[in-house]
N, C-alpha and C positions, 0 to 999 in steps of 0.2 A: 504494500500500500504506500509506503514511503517513497519507493522508486517511482511508482505510478504517479504520485502527487508531484514529484520533481519533474517528470517528463511532461505532465500536464501544464505545469507552471512555465516551463521553458519553451513549450511549443505553442502556447496560447498568448504569448506576449503581444502578438499582432491583434489589434482591436477586433478585426473581422473574424479571425479564427476563434478568438475568445468568445465573441457573441454566438458563433455557431456552436461552440462547445457547451455554452450555457443553455441554449435552446435544446440541444440533443439530450443533455442531462435532465432537463425538465420533462421532456417527452418520455425518455426511457428509464429514468431513475437508476441508471446502471451503477453509479458509485454507492448509492444508498443500498441497493440490493447486495452489492459486494460486501459492504460493511456488515450487513445482517448475516450473510453467509459465514463471514469470518467469526462473528460472535457465536453462531451455531457450532462452528468447528471447535472453537475454544471450549464450549460447554461439553461437547462430546468428548474431547480430549481429557477434560477434568473429571468426567463421571463414568467413562466406559469400563474402567476396571473395578467399579463398585466400592472402591476404598473411600472412606470418609463420607459415605452416603447413609442416611437414615430415612426410611419411608414411613410416614405416619398418615394413614388415610389418603387424602388427596394431596398432601403436602410432601415434598421431597426436601429434606434438610441436608445442606452441604457444608462440610467442614470449613472453617474460617480461611485457612491458607488457599484452598481451591477457589473460594469466593473472591479473595483478593486478586487471584490471577484472572478470574473471569472479568472482574471490573477493571483490570489493568491498573491497579493502584498499589498501595502499601498499607501497613498496619495503621499508621497515623491517619491515612486517608479514610479508611473504613470507620475508624473511631470518631473522627470529626463529623463524618456524614451521619452516623448513627446518633450522635449527640445533638446535632443541629435538627435532625428530623424529629427527635423526641421533644425538643424545646419549642419548635415552631410549627408542628404538624397542624395544630388547630387554625393557625393563621393561614395555612395553605389549603385548608378545607379537607384534610386527610385525617383518618382515624389514628388514634394512638397505636403505635406498634406494641404488640403483645407477645409475651413468651408463649411458646407452643403454637403460635400462628406465624409470626414473622421471624422469630429467632428462638433458639433453645440451647441450653447447656447440657451436653452429654458427656459424662465422665470428666467434668471440669473443662471441657473443650467447647468453644462457641461454634454453633451451627446457624446457618441462615436458610430459610425456605425460599422458594421462588418468589413468593409475595414480598418477603423481606428484601431480596436482592433488587426487585423492582423499585422499592422505596429508596434504597441506598443509591441506585443509579439515577433516579429522578433528582434526588437531593444534590448529588455531585454535579449533574448538568446545570441545575439552577444556581449553583454557587461558584461556577468557573468564570474566570475573567474573559477579557477580549483579546488576550495575547494569542499569537499563532499556535503556541503549544497548547493553550487552554482550549482553543477552538477544535484542535485535533482530538483532545481528550473528550470534549463535549460530544463530538460526533460518535465516539465509541460508546460513551455512557448512554447516549440517546438510543443507540442501536440495542444495547443490552436491555434497557427498559422496555423496548418494543417487542423483542423476540424471546426474552428469557423464559417467560411462563410457558409459551408454546413449545420451545425447545426442550425444556425440562419435563414437560408432560410426555413428550415423545420418549425421552430417556427413561421415564418412569415405566412406560409400557415395555421398553427394552429390558429393564431390570426385572420386571415381573415375569418375563418370559425366559428368564435365566435357566431355570431347571429344565424346561422343555427343550431349549436349544442344546443343552448338554446331552440330554437323553437321545435326541436325534443324531448328534455327532457320534456318540458312542455306538448307537445301533448301526450307523453307516460304516464305522471302522470294523465292527464285527462282521458285517455283511461282506466287506472287501476282503477280510481275512479268509473267508470261505471255509470256516470250521477248522482253521489251522493256526497254531501258535506262531506268531510272527517272529519269535526268537528261536524256538527249538525246532520249528517245522513239524511238530507232532500234530497229527490230524485226529479230530474227534471221530471215533468209530464205535459201532454198537458193542464190539468186544472190549474196547478200551475207552469208556466214556470219561469225560471230564468237562468242567465248566470253563468257558472262555471268558476271562475277565478283561476289562479295558483299563489299562494303567495310564494315569496322568503323569507324564514325564516331569513337567513342572507341576507340582501338586495343586489341586483345585483350591484349597483353602488359602494358600499364599499367593497364587497367581490366578484369581478368578477371571482375569482378562484373557487367559489362554485355555479356560476350562472347556470351551466348545470349539477350540481350534484343532482341526483334525490332525495336523502335523505333530501336535503335542500328545496324541493318543496312540497307544499301541495295544493290540489284542494279544494276550499271552495266557499260557496255561495257568489255571487257578493256583497250583502249587508254587509255580515260579513267582507269581504275584505275592502270595502269602509269605514265601521264604524271603523275598526281597525286603518286605516291610518288617519282618522279624529281625533281619540283619541290620537294616538301616535305623530302626527305631521310630520314634514318634516325631522326630524333627522334620522340617520341611525338606522336600526332595527336589532335585533337578536332574536333567539328563546325565550330567557328569557322574552323579551318584549311581545311576543305573549302569553306566559304562563300567565304573569301578567294580560293581557287584558281578557283572557278567565276566569280566576279565580276571577275576580272582576266584570267587566262590563257585561260579559256573563254568570256569575255563575248560573243564574236562569235556564239555559238550561240543567244543569246537576244534577238536584235534584232527578230525578228518579234513582233507583239503577243501572239499565242497563246503563244509561248515565254517572253515577258517575264512574262506572268501565271503560267505554270508555275513559273518561277524564283522569283517572289515567294512562291508557296505552299510551295515547297521550302525557301526561306530561313526562313519562319515555322516550319516543322517543325524545322529544324536549330537555330534559335535557342532554341526551347522545350526541346529536348533538352539543349542546352548549359546553359541556365539551371537546369534541374531536377537536373543531375548533376555540374556542374563542381566544386562545393564538397564533394563526398562524402568525399574523402580525409581521414583523421584526421591531425592533427598529431602 
């Protein structure tokens, strides 16, 4: 957006081209739509992994650091906006913000609902000055106030479908495995029955963002699944831990050349998954 703004300013210095650009913007509202989509993208980014999210009825409460990033502000900015809103809301014709409706404390951490975020964004827009930087901030907070409730309502539906999406992904992985353990190549047979479990390489509790990601799932023999978790314990697990288990405890399974080649392919897959996703977590 900063680059686009610079290009626009440098290419519209001519009064005629500037007038044309203004007319086009009024007809298409392209910059306004772009800002709104950027806000939606920010909201998705901050809520897709379900961390720092509490759903209570129709309200979605989001943890303070994520709200700060959505508003593109800082701790002082959100504090000042909240204080101003509470002090002046009657003058502005708005209801007093209430705990459990606009904000909430969960385990001594501040959360804001979509209704609370709208109020913060409105207050920030109303109290920004006329400097260029302030105008840029105002366009962002205006866009937040306009789209945040709709965007979060969509994310709420996404959150509520979480378990169903995981079940679909697990069933698809099982179907692709065709009754065969994807590690040992053992096949389910009437004479040798076993359950085919689906293992989350990055565990579901720690990485809910990958819980329905099919590359993070692998269909394995029930005993292999149980033995891995007995070996690894209750700590969170990642692909590297499964590699360690296969190459130590289960190494005897891969002594034949065909199985050695299979293990190498599997390790390449797991190492790639580890590399692509291990540093996802925000500090």
